[in-house]
C-alpha positions as CSV (number, residue, x, y, z in Angstrom):
1,M,120.8,-44.0,86.5
2,R,120.2,-47.6,87.5
3,I,121.2,-50.7,85.5
4,R,120.5,-54.3,86.2
5,R,123.1,-56.9,87.1
6,L,122.3,-60.2,85.4
7,Y,123.1,-63.7,86.8
8,C,124.1,-66.7,84.7
9,Q,121.9,-69.7,85.7
10,T,124.2,-72.2,84.2
11,R,125.3,-74.8,86.8
12,G,128.9,-74.1,87.9
13,C,129.2,-70.7,86.1
14,Q,128.1,-68.3,88.8
15,R,129.1,-65.2,86.8
16,T,127.2,-61.9,86.8
17,F,126.9,-59.4,84.0
18,R,125.8,-55.8,84.1
19,E,123.3,-54.5,81.6
20,Q,125.0,-52.8,78.6
21,V,124.1,-49.1,77.8
22,P,125.4,-48.3,74.3
23,G,126.9,-44.9,74.0
24,V,127.1,-44.3,77.8
25,L,129.2,-47.1,79.3
26,E,131.8,-49.5,77.8
27,R,133.1,-52.8,79.2
28,Y,135.9,-52.8,81.8
29,Q,135.9,-49.0,82.1
30,R,135.8,-46.7,85.1
31,R,134.6,-43.7,83.2
32,T,131.6,-43.0,81.0
33,T,132.0,-42.7,77.2
34,R,131.5,-38.9,77.4
35,L,134.1,-38.4,80.2
36,T,136.5,-40.6,78.4
37,G,136.1,-38.4,75.3
38,H,136.9,-35.3,77.5
39,V,140.0,-37.0,78.9
40,R,141.2,-38.1,75.5
41,A,140.8,-34.6,74.1
42,A,142.9,-33.2,77.0
43,V,145.7,-35.7,76.8
44,R,145.8,-35.6,73.0
45,E,146.8,-31.9,73.1
46,L,148.7,-31.7,76.4
47,A,150.0,-35.3,77.1
48,G,151.0,-36.1,80.7
49,R,151.4,-33.6,83.5
50,A,149.8,-30.6,81.7
51,A,146.7,-32.7,80.9
52,V,146.5,-33.8,84.6
53,R,146.6,-30.2,85.7
54,M,143.9,-29.2,83.2
55,L,141.6,-32.1,84.1
56,G,142.0,-31.2,87.8
57,R,140.2,-27.9,87.1
58,W,137.3,-30.0,85.7
59,S,137.3,-32.2,88.9
60,V,138.7,-35.2,87.0
61,R,141.5,-36.8,89.0
62,L,144.0,-39.1,87.4
63,S,147.8,-39.6,87.5
64,R,150.2,-38.7,84.7
65,Q,150.9,-42.4,84.1
66,T,147.2,-42.9,83.5
67,A,147.1,-39.9,81.2
68,V,149.8,-41.4,79.1
69,R,148.0,-44.8,79.0
70,V,144.8,-43.1,77.9
71,L,146.8,-41.2,75.2
72,L,148.4,-44.4,73.9
73,G,144.9,-46.0,73.9
74,I,143.5,-43.6,71.4
75,P,143.2,-45.6,68.2
76,L,145.1,-44.3,65.1
77,Q,143.2,-44.0,61.9
78,T,144.2,-46.5,59.3
79,Q,145.6,-44.6,56.3
80,K,145.6,-45.9,52.8
81,V,148.9,-46.2,50.9
82,P,149.1,-42.7,49.3
83,R,149.7,-42.2,45.6
84,V,152.0,-39.3,46.4
85,L,154.3,-39.8,49.4
86,S,156.3,-36.9,50.9
87,V,159.4,-37.9,53.0
88,D,161.6,-35.8,55.3
89,D,163.7,-36.2,58.4
90,F,163.4,-34.5,61.8
91,A,165.6,-34.4,64.8
92,L,164.9,-36.8,67.8
93,L,168.2,-35.5,69.4
94,R,169.8,-32.8,67.4
95,R,173.1,-33.9,65.7
96,H,172.7,-37.4,67.2
97,R,169.5,-39.1,66.3
98,Y,166.9,-38.4,63.6
99,G,163.6,-39.9,62.6
100,T,161.6,-39.9,59.3
101,V,158.1,-38.6,58.8
102,L,155.9,-39.8,55.9
103,I,152.8,-37.9,54.8
104,D,150.4,-37.9,51.9
105,G,151.7,-35.4,49.4
106,A,148.2,-34.7,48.0
107,T,146.0,-34.7,51.2
108,H,148.7,-33.8,53.7
109,Q,147.6,-36.6,56.0
110,R,150.2,-38.1,58.3
111,I,151.0,-41.7,57.2
112,D,153.7,-43.0,59.5
113,V,156.8,-42.1,61.5
114,L,160.0,-44.1,61.3
115,P,162.5,-44.4,64.2
116,D,165.6,-43.4,62.1
117,R,166.6,-42.0,58.7
118,R,168.6,-45.0,57.4
119,S,168.1,-46.2,53.9
120,T,167.1,-49.8,54.9
121,T,164.3,-48.5,57.2
122,L,162.6,-46.5,54.5
123,E,163.2,-49.3,51.9
124,T,161.5,-51.8,54.2
125,W,158.5,-49.6,54.7
126,L,158.1,-49.0,50.9
127,R,158.3,-52.7,50.2
128,A,155.6,-53.4,52.8
129,H,153.4,-50.7,51.4
130,P,153.3,-51.0,47.6
131,G,151.4,-48.6,45.4
132,V,153.3,-45.4,45.8
133,E,153.7,-43.7,42.4
134,F,155.5,-40.4,43.4
135,V,157.9,-39.7,46.2
136,V,158.8,-36.1,47.1
137,R,162.1,-35.7,49.0
138,D,165.0,-33.3,49.5
139,G,168.4,-33.8,48.1
140,S,169.3,-36.7,50.5
141,A,171.2,-39.4,48.7
142,T,170.1,-41.9,51.5
143,Y,166.4,-41.4,50.7
144,A,167.1,-41.5,47.0
145,E,168.8,-44.9,47.3
146,A,166.0,-46.2,49.6
147,I,163.3,-45.2,47.1
148,R,165.2,-46.8,44.2
149,R,165.3,-50.1,46.0
150,G,162.0,-50.1,47.8
151,A,159.8,-48.6,45.1
152,P,161.7,-48.8,41.8
153,R,158.7,-47.8,39.7
154,A,158.0,-44.6,41.7
155,I,159.0,-41.2,40.3
156,Q,161.2,-39.2,42.6
157,I,160.5,-35.5,42.9
158,A,163.2,-33.1,44.3
159,D,161.8,-30.4,46.5
160,R,161.9,-26.9,44.8
161,W,162.7,-25.0,48.0
162,H,165.9,-27.0,48.6
163,L,166.9,-26.4,45.0
164,W,166.5,-22.7,45.5
165,H,168.2,-22.8,48.9
166,N,171.2,-24.5,47.4
167,L,171.4,-21.9,44.6
168,V,171.3,-19.1,47.1
169,R,174.2,-20.6,49.1
170,A,176.2,-20.9,45.9
171,A,175.3,-17.3,44.9
172,E,176.6,-16.1,48.3
173,K,179.9,-17.7,47.6
174,V,180.1,-15.9,44.3
175,V,179.3,-12.6,45.9
176,A,182.0,-13.1,48.6
177,A,184.6,-14.1,46.0
178,H,184.0,-10.9,44.1
179,A,183.8,-8.6,47.1
180,R,186.8,-6.6,45.9
181,C,185.0,-5.6,42.7
182,W,181.7,-4.4,44.1
183,A,183.3,-2.9,47.3
184,A,185.3,-0.5,45.1
185,A,182.0,0.8,43.7
186,G,181.0,2.2,47.1
187,P,181.2,5.8,48.1
188,K,184.5,7.3,49.0
189,R,185.2,7.2,52.7
190,R,188.1,7.9,55.0
191,Q,190.2,4.9,56.0
192,L,189.3,3.5,59.3
193,T,192.0,2.7,61.9
194,R,191.5,-1.1,61.3
195,E,192.0,-0.8,57.6
196,T,195.0,1.5,58.0
197,T,196.6,-1.0,60.3
198,T,195.9,-3.8,57.9
199,L,197.6,-2.0,55.0
200,A,200.6,-1.0,57.1
201,R,201.0,-4.6,58.3
202,W,200.9,-5.9,54.7
203,H,203.6,-3.4,53.6
204,A,205.8,-4.3,56.6
205,I,205.5,-8.0,56.0
206,H,206.2,-7.8,52.3
207,D,209.2,-5.4,52.8
208,L,210.8,-8.0,55.0
209,L,210.0,-10.9,52.7
210,D,211.4,-9.0,49.7
211,H,214.7,-8.7,51.6
212,G,214.9,-12.4,52.1
213,V,213.6,-12.6,55.7
214,G,212.0,-15.9,56.5
215,L,208.4,-16.2,57.7
216,M,209.4,-17.2,61.3
217,D,211.9,-14.4,61.6
218,C,209.4,-12.0,60.1
219,A,206.8,-12.9,62.7
220,R,209.4,-12.5,65.5
221,R,210.5,-9.1,64.3
222,L,206.9,-7.7,63.9
223,G,205.5,-9.4,67.0
224,L,202.8,-11.3,65.0
225,G,201.7,-14.8,64.9
226,L,203.2,-17.1,62.3
227,N,199.8,-17.9,60.8
228,T,199.1,-14.2,60.4
229,V,202.3,-13.7,58.5
230,K,201.5,-16.6,56.3
231,R,198.1,-15.2,55.5
232,Y,199.4,-11.8,54.6
233,S,202.2,-13.3,52.5
234,R,199.7,-15.1,50.3
235,V,198.0,-11.8,49.3
236,S,199.7,-10.3,46.2
237,A,198.3,-6.8,46.5
238,P,197.1,-4.8,49.5
239,E,193.9,-3.8,47.7
240,K,192.7,-7.4,48.0
241,L,192.6,-7.0,51.7
242,R,189.9,-4.4,51.5
243,R,186.5,-5.5,52.6
244,P,183.3,-3.5,52.7
245,P,182.6,-2.1,56.2
246,Q,180.3,-4.4,58.2
247,Y,177.8,-2.0,59.7
248,R,174.5,-2.9,61.0
249,A,171.3,-0.8,60.7
250,S,171.4,2.0,63.1
251,L,168.8,4.3,64.7
252,V,170.6,7.2,63.1
253,D,170.2,6.0,59.5
254,P,166.8,7.8,59.0
255,Y,168.5,11.2,59.8
256,R,171.6,10.8,57.7
257,D,170.5,13.4,55.1
258,H,169.9,16.0,57.9
259,L,173.3,15.3,59.5
260,R,175.1,15.5,56.2
261,A,173.4,18.8,55.3
262,R,174.1,20.4,58.7
263,R,177.8,19.4,58.7
264,A,178.2,20.7,55.1
265,N,176.7,24.1,56.0
266,E,178.4,24.3,59.4
267,P,181.4,22.0,59.7
268,G,182.1,22.8,63.3
269,V,178.6,22.2,64.6
270,A,178.6,20.5,68.0
271,V,177.4,16.9,68.3
272,T,175.1,17.9,71.2
273,T,173.4,20.4,68.9
274,L,172.9,17.7,66.2
275,L,171.5,15.4,68.9
276,A,168.9,18.0,70.0
277,E,167.9,18.6,66.3
278,I,167.4,14.9,65.4
279,T,165.7,14.2,68.7
280,D,163.0,16.8,67.8
281,L,162.7,14.9,64.5
282,G,162.0,11.6,66.3
283,Y,165.5,10.1,67.1
284,T,165.3,7.9,70.2
285,G,169.0,6.8,70.4
286,S,171.8,8.0,72.7
287,L,174.6,10.5,72.3
288,N,177.2,7.8,72.3
289,L,175.5,6.1,69.4
290,L,175.5,9.4,67.4
291,H,179.2,9.9,68.3
292,K,180.1,6.4,67.0
293,Y,178.0,7.0,63.8
294,L,179.8,10.2,63.0
295,N,183.3,8.9,63.8
296,Q,182.8,6.0,61.4
297,G,182.1,8.4,58.6
298,R,178.7,7.0,57.9
299,A,177.1,10.4,57.7
300,E,179.3,11.5,54.8
301,S,178.5,8.5,52.6
302,D,175.2,8.1,50.7
303,R,175.2,4.4,51.3
304,V,176.9,1.8,53.4
305,M,178.3,-1.3,51.7
306,P,176.1,-4.3,52.5
307,L,177.5,-7.5,53.8
308,P,177.9,-10.3,51.2
309,R,174.9,-12.1,52.7
310,R,172.8,-9.0,52.5
311,L,173.8,-8.4,48.8
312,T,173.0,-12.0,48.0
313,A,169.6,-11.4,49.6
314,W,169.0,-8.4,47.3
315,I,170.0,-10.4,44.3
316,T,167.7,-13.3,45.2
317,T,164.7,-11.1,46.1
318,R,162.0,-10.3,43.6
319,P,162.7,-6.8,42.3
320,S,159.2,-5.6,43.0
321,E,159.8,-6.3,46.7
322,L,162.9,-4.1,46.9
323,G,162.6,-0.4,47.7
324,Q,163.6,2.2,45.1
325,Q,166.8,3.1,47.0
326,R,167.8,-0.5,47.4
327,R,167.2,-1.3,43.7
328,A,169.4,1.7,42.8
329,H,172.1,0.6,45.1
330,L,172.0,-3.0,43.8
331,T,172.2,-1.7,40.2
332,E,175.3,0.3,41.0
333,L,177.0,-2.6,42.7
334,L,176.1,-5.0,39.8
335,A,177.4,-2.6,37.2
336,A,180.8,-2.6,39.0
337,C,181.3,-6.4,38.5
338,P,180.3,-8.1,35.3
339,D,180.4,-11.5,37.0
340,L,177.7,-10.4,39.5
341,T,175.6,-9.1,36.6
342,V,175.7,-12.5,35.0
343,L,174.9,-14.1,38.4
344,A,171.9,-11.9,38.9
345,E,170.6,-12.9,35.4
346,L,171.1,-16.6,36.2
347,V,169.3,-16.3,39.5
348,S,166.4,-14.4,37.9
349,S,166.0,-17.0,35.2
350,F,166.2,-19.9,37.6
351,A,163.5,-18.2,39.8
352,R,161.2,-18.1,36.8
353,I,161.8,-21.8,36.1
354,V,160.9,-22.6,39.7
355,T,157.8,-20.4,40.1
356,D,156.4,-21.2,36.6
357,H,157.2,-24.9,36.6
358,R,159.2,-24.5,33.4
359,G,161.4,-27.6,33.7
360,R,161.8,-27.7,30.0
361,D,164.2,-24.7,30.3
362,L,166.5,-26.4,32.8
363,D,169.0,-27.7,30.2
364,D,169.3,-24.2,28.6
365,W,169.8,-22.7,32.0
366,M,172.5,-25.2,33.0
367,S,174.3,-24.4,29.7
368,S,174.2,-20.7,30.4
369,A,175.5,-21.3,34.0
370,R,178.4,-23.3,32.7
371,A,179.2,-20.7,30.1
372,A,179.4,-18.1,32.8
373,A,182.5,-19.8,34.2
374,L,181.7,-19.1,37.9
375,P,183.6,-21.8,39.8
376,E,181.4,-21.3,42.9
377,L,178.4,-22.6,40.9
378,D,180.1,-25.9,39.9
379,P,179.0,-27.8,43.0
380,F,175.4,-26.8,42.5
381,L,175.5,-27.8,38.8
382,R,177.1,-31.2,39.7
383,G,174.3,-31.8,42.2
384,I,171.7,-31.2,39.5
385,D,173.6,-33.6,37.2
386,R,173.6,-36.4,39.9
387,D,169.9,-36.0,40.6
388,Y,168.8,-34.7,37.2
389,H,165.5,-36.7,36.7
390,A,164.3,-35.9,40.3
391,V,165.1,-32.2,39.8
392,L,163.3,-32.1,36.4
393,A,160.3,-33.7,38.0
394,G,160.3,-31.2,40.8
395,L,160.4,-28.3,38.4
396,C,157.5,-29.8,36.3
397,M,155.1,-31.1,39.0
398,P,153.1,-29.2,41.6
399,Y,154.2,-31.4,44.6
400,S,156.7,-30.1,47.2
401,N,157.9,-30.8,50.7
402,G,156.2,-27.8,52.2
403,P,153.5,-29.8,54.0
404,V,155.9,-32.1,55.6
405,E,158.0,-29.1,56.8
406,G,154.9,-27.9,58.5
407,V,154.5,-31.3,60.3
408,N,158.2,-31.0,61.4
409,T,157.4,-27.5,62.9
410,K,154.4,-29.0,64.9
411,T,156.7,-31.9,66.0
412,K,159.1,-29.3,67.6
413,L,156.2,-28.1,69.7
414,I,155.3,-31.6,70.7
415,K,158.9,-32.3,71.7
416,R,159.1,-29.2,73.8
417,Q,155.9,-30.2,75.6
418,M,157.3,-33.5,76.5
419,Y,160.8,-32.2,77.4
420,G,162.5,-35.2,75.9
421,R,161.2,-37.6,78.7
422,A,159.0,-39.7,76.6
423,G,160.1,-42.5,74.2
424,F,159.7,-42.8,70.5
425,R,156.4,-44.8,70.8
426,L,154.6,-41.9,72.5
427,L,156.2,-39.3,70.2
428,R,155.1,-41.2,67.2
429,H,151.6,-41.6,68.6
430,R,151.3,-37.8,69.2
431,I,152.6,-36.9,65.7
432,L,150.1,-39.2,64.0
433,L,147.3,-37.9,66.2
434,A,148.1,-34.2,65.6
């Protein structure tokens, strides 16, 4: 293609101008508009070195510095001030520096990225962008204070997922505190060496303490640490030391019924014979794993006691998503501890409030939770009291922080692509372009 170069005939000017071709060439550019579009598409997804390598396969040569300049030259779309603003933080350098991302809670469009998560920064942004009516956030007191100052008329909405997460953590503390109750409902099993040693140690320590032996002298006589003696001395009964066995899922679990039946019919059956039989049934584990499984007594018991975290997961899971055996096991454990039965009812009713947006039932639920007299739930209830209006709005309105959590997940990918070498300006540009 040929274009004309024009000459200015004004005396003393002596400047030349090339002929403009709209849509093909732009002023002061070394690349055509179409090639610039290809380069921008590559650097938008891959940033510096990776984009240079990709463009090299297309016979486009440029340096990584030029790739970054092209990326920063991509114009950002001007977003209107959203009616619903969603706010959340993300790590710039984990446990050291954090930023704040703002998106439209209704359209999920990225609005802005702030360099920190301080209250004054978000307050300044809200004052400079009036018109926000609703702000969705997590339980951060810093963001709550910034919204109260920067947008006093905006309605704050607490994120439902964070409310549920906080309740699950409180429920796990309740389950751990009542482990002695529901662990006693498990199947009878022989005492393991560790449990036998623990009980013997408790009796030895308390026998010495009953005879007036001091803690230091008791530790010296038994060859134990002073802190160990103190911990045992604070336990009033040896039964309180019992904890459910912490077994993980094993490859032998699907063949437990077969092993139990064979050992009941032929108590002296060899382990190698059992290994051959379950191998024919599909077992892919080793002989050592089978030996360990049998020595722990797991073949004789119908069920293995779950960990407190696993039991909490069963309580907080929708009953229709639990298998029949797990539901039966959960019912047996809840029946052994009245407090856990009350906890399960509270968790179930709160789940219905969250999923059905029944914020009107929050006051009744809090009254029931306080009447249950579970100390581990008190911090969760106090948190709702401190942020009551935002929690109530979160349980009544459809907005949540789910979209901004998705942006944070994409931000982690962007950060890994840049390996922490780029500054905040480039990271912000890529987040807003994503």
